[in-house]
N, C-alpha and C positions, 0 to 999 in steps of 0.2 A: 130871650136869650137862645143858646146853643149849649147844651148841657150834655154832657157822655156820660150813659149809663153801663157802670163795669160790673153791678152787680149781677150775683146767679141768676138762671133762671129756676123756677117760672116769673120771681119776683123783677125780673127788668126787662119783662115785658108790660108789665101792672104798672108799672112805675112808668114807662115809657108812654102808654096810653094815659095815665095821668097827666102828664108835664105834657102832651098833646092839646089835652083837654084845657087845661091851664095856658093855652098858647105857647107854649115854648116848643123848640124843634129837635127835640133830645136825636144824640147819636147814640144807637144802641149798641154796644161791645163785649157781651159778657166775659170777665177775665177767670172765671171761677165755675166750675160745676162739683157736685159732692156724688160719691160712690159710698159701700154698705163699710161700714167699720171691718175694722180686723176679729174685733171682740163680742162681735154680735152673739155667737154661739153661747157666751158665759151668760150672756143676759137673763136667760129663765132663772137661772140658779141664784146670782145676784139679788133678783127680786125675789125669789120666792122664799129665801129668808129673812125676810122684812117683817117685821110687825107695825101693828097701828103707831108706837110709841117711834118708830123710824122714820128717815126722810130719802126722798129721791128731786135730785135738783136736775134738770137741764137746763142746759147753757144757751139751746137757740133752738130754732123752730125744726132744723133738720135733726135736729136730737131727739125732737118727741116722732117724729116722722117713720125714722129707720127704725128705733129703737117699737112704736106700736106695729109696724109692719113684720121684724123678726118675733115680735112676739105671737102674731097671729097667724104666722106661717107655721109656728111651734106650736102652736093649739094652747096657747096661754096666753094670759090675760093682766091687766093691771095689778098689782095686790092693793090691799089697803093699807095706807102709808101716809104720811105728810110730803105734800108734791110743791115744789117751789119750782118758779119760773123766772129765768133772765128776761124779763122784760114781757111786753104786754101781745106780742105776736106770739110769742114761747107760751102763754098762757092762753091765748087762744086756742092755739096748738091742742092743748092740752084737752080743752074743752071739746075741741070738733073729737077728739078719741074716747071722749066718753069718760074723761078724769076729773071730780069735781072736787070743788073747795080748792085751787090751786092758789097758792100766793104768790103775788107781784110786787114784789119791792117797788116803790118810789123809783129808787135810782137803780134805772137798768145795767148794773155793772155787778162784780165782783165784791165792791164793797158795798153795794147796797144787799147783796145776799148775806154777807158775813154781818150786817147790822141789826138783821132781822131780831126781834126780841126772841122767839123761840131755839134760836139757833146760839144761846150765850151759855148755857150750861148742858152739855152732851153726853154727861159721862154714864159709858154703855150702850150709846146709843147707836146705832149703824146708820150711814149716809152712804148712799150710791149718786155718782155725778155722772149723769149723760152726757158724753161731749166728741168732738172729733178730734183728729190728731193736729197735735198742735196746741197754740191758744195759749192762758194764762194760766200763772201755779200760785192763785191767794186764796181760794175757798178751801181747798183738802190741808195743807199744812195749817192754818187757822183752825176750821174744826175740830182738826186733831189736837192742837193745842189744848181745845176745851173739852178734851176725853171723846172724840168720837171715834169710834171706825168707818172710817172712810174706804171706801172703793171707787177706783176709777172704772168706767167701762166705755173704750173706743167704740161708739156705734156710726161713725162717719168719716168719712177722709175728706178733706179739701184737693181738689186737684187744679194748680194754677194755672191757666192756659198761655204756652209760652211764644216769643216772637222777634226768635232771633234775626229774623232779615230786615225786621225794622220797619217790615210795612205798617203794621198797624197801625204804629205811631203816626208815621206820615201820612196814613188816612186819614186820623182825628185833627191833624193840621189843616188839608186840603177841604175839610170839611168845617173848617172855622171853629173848632168847640171852642167855649171861650168862660167854660165852669165844668167841674168833675164833681160829679154828686159820688163820695167813697163811706160803705157803710159799715166799715171795720178795718183797724190797723191791718191785719194781715195784706187786705187788698191797699191799702194806701202804700206800705211796703213792696210789694208784687210791680205795680204801675211805674212807682220811682225806678226801680231796677228796669225796667222795660224800656223808658226814656235816659236812661243814664249814659250813653256812649251817644246819642243824637241831637236829643230834644230836650235835657235836664232844664237848663232856662226857659225853654217854651213852656213846660209842664207846670215848673215853680210860678210863675206871673199867672196861671190860671186862678179864677175864684175857687174855692174848695169849700165843698160844703160835706159837714162831716158830723155824726151821729151824737157825740158824747166828747165831755170835756177834754179825755184821756185822748183819743183820737187828735184833737184839737192840740193839742200840745204835742203828741208824736210827730202831725204834719208841718207845727214853724219849726221846732228841733231840723225838719229836714229842709227846712230851706221855701216854704210855703210863704207866700207874704198877705194873702188874701185867704184868711180862714173863717168859715160860718160854722158855729155849735148847734145844727139844727136840736139838738135836746132831745132826739130818736130817732131812730129808723124806719118810720112808717111813712108810706107817700104824700101822709098827710102833712107830718111834721118837715121831709125834707123839702116838697115845693113850697110850702110857708116862707123856710130860712130863702128858699131862692126867688120867691116873689117881695121877700120882703128887701133883697139887694138891687132888685130891678127897678122897684118906687126908688127907692132911694135914687138909683142913676138917673131918673128922669127927674126927680127933685134937682138935683145937683147940673 
């Protein structure tokens, strides 16, 4: 198959290489990049005020990377606290910067975080959420209702690449893209926006591989007719979903 890979680098290159090894012909076109967030200077003070009873929640790999770089540049380390990662990849990012004992919920969404047993009774405890600009707003309000004192820290920003001329979408069409791998709701809405004026019908008819039921539901609401939930954003999960569809097509 000819899947379109739009996630940020270096993940885009890694996924494309894995797709090639699996026998696909990917078209790599990153639509997203990350830059330092506006609140990184606040991070040492926020984390420095935590105790071993408190929590740090990272919503993505980028949150861990940008936070760790900022702490090192300012001569600080990660405090003793309870660490939670949204997803396996984010858990591995914590491990890579020597943060031990990170909790990763089975459900790699905000819903999985708020369902964790340790986050049900939080009276007087502090929670710092490391995140980018935008995103969902479920975790903080829920934890505050349970008594937590919650601080957001925007440690990175998402920058979506624009295509006002429509040349990018035309290039995807000319390369016979038959499927698209989307790893977030933000990317989903951005790619629909890019194709809105010239190639919406073409886009909506592509096979779409998504990482979660939430993004799958959003895709169907937008009009996509072929949506497969890979149940994860790892290379292995995404390629397995694409390969399953390829096998089914051969059988048909």
